[in-house]
N, C-alpha and C positions, 0 to 999 in steps of 0.2 A: 729580539734585539741581541746582538752579539756583545758579550762582555769582554772579549779579547781584542776585537778590532772596533774601535769606537765610531769610525766613520765608514762602516761597510755600506757600499752603494749597490751591491749585487748579492744575490744568493747563488750558490754553486750547487749543482746537482752531482751527488757522489755517484761514481760509476759502479760501485760495488752493491749498494743497497737501494739505489735510485731514489734517495731522499734528499731534501733541500737543506743546506747548511750555509751559514755565513762564513765559516772559516774551518780549517782542518781541526783546530782544537775543539770546536763545538761538536764535530763528528766523533772525535776520540772520547769526549765526555759522555755522549749519549749512546754510543754503539759499542758492542763488545769486540767487533772485528776490526782489523787494521784497514786504513783507507787504501783502496786500489789505485795505483798510479796509471794515468792515461795522458795522451798528448792532446786529445780533443776534449774540451770542457764545455759544458752547457751552463749558461748563466741566465738569471732572471733579474732584470733591472728593477730596483725598488722604486724608481720614480715613475716609469710608464707601465710597469707590471708586464712587460713583454719579454719573451725568452729569445736567446740567440746562442749560437755556437762559435767558438774560437779555436783555432788550431795553434797549439803552443809552439810548434816548430817554425811557423811563419808569423810570429807576433811582432808587430811594428808599433811605432808611436801612435799611429792613427787608430790602432785597435784598443786604445785606452778609453774609448768613448762608446756609449751605447749606439748601435746603428739605427735605432728607432727614434730616440729623443735627444741624442748628443749629450747625454749625461756623462760627465767625467767620472768613471767608477774606479779608477786607480788614483787614489789620493794618498799623500804622505801620511803614514800612521801617526796617531797622536796617543801618547801615554798619559793616563790621568795623573794629575798631581794634586796633592792636598794643598789648599790655600784658604786663608781667612780673608774675606772681603766684606765690605759694606755694600749691600745691594739696594738699589733704590729704583724708582720709576725712571722713565725716559726723561733725560734732562731737558728736552725740548718741550715736554708737557708740564713737568713739575721741577722747578729749579731750586727747591728748598735744600737739596743735598749739596749744592755747589757753594763754595766760599768765594766771595768777591774779594780779591786781593787789593782792590782800590780803596775799600772802606777800612778805616782804622779800627782795630779790634779793641773794644772796651769791655768792662766787666759785664755790662748788660748784653752785649752782642755775643759774648762767649758763654753765656748761660752759667756764670759762676757767681750768681747773686746769692748771698746768704741772708737768712732771716734776721741776722744780727747786724746787718749793714745799715747804719742810720742814714746814709746818703740817698738811698733809693726812695724812701718814703718820708723824708724830712719835711717836705712841703705839705704832707697830708696829716701830720700830727697835730696841727692847730695850735 
């Protein structure tokens, strides 16, 4: 998995050392020599695992797809961002994480019940 390109859909074969890499930065980190420039690139689709070649001089919009499985391998790059979220199960299966806006929120429903609140267990004290 490439840590530089989060949505890498193809691996690229480097023309200098004939090894497979996800991006030029991965090649620079693992090899001591510079990446050789070429106009014909060899790709391996990560979806169907088949290889194909593309000429960079005649690259068109239709060349953004794998010729074997039509996987769109040129996708807008996504940069990872730090975020804090509450993760839960699928809301269609378990809706406990959802708040129903139609129900009036009281102390009981908001889980703010204190052990010192006499209203909660007043009928149980006898």
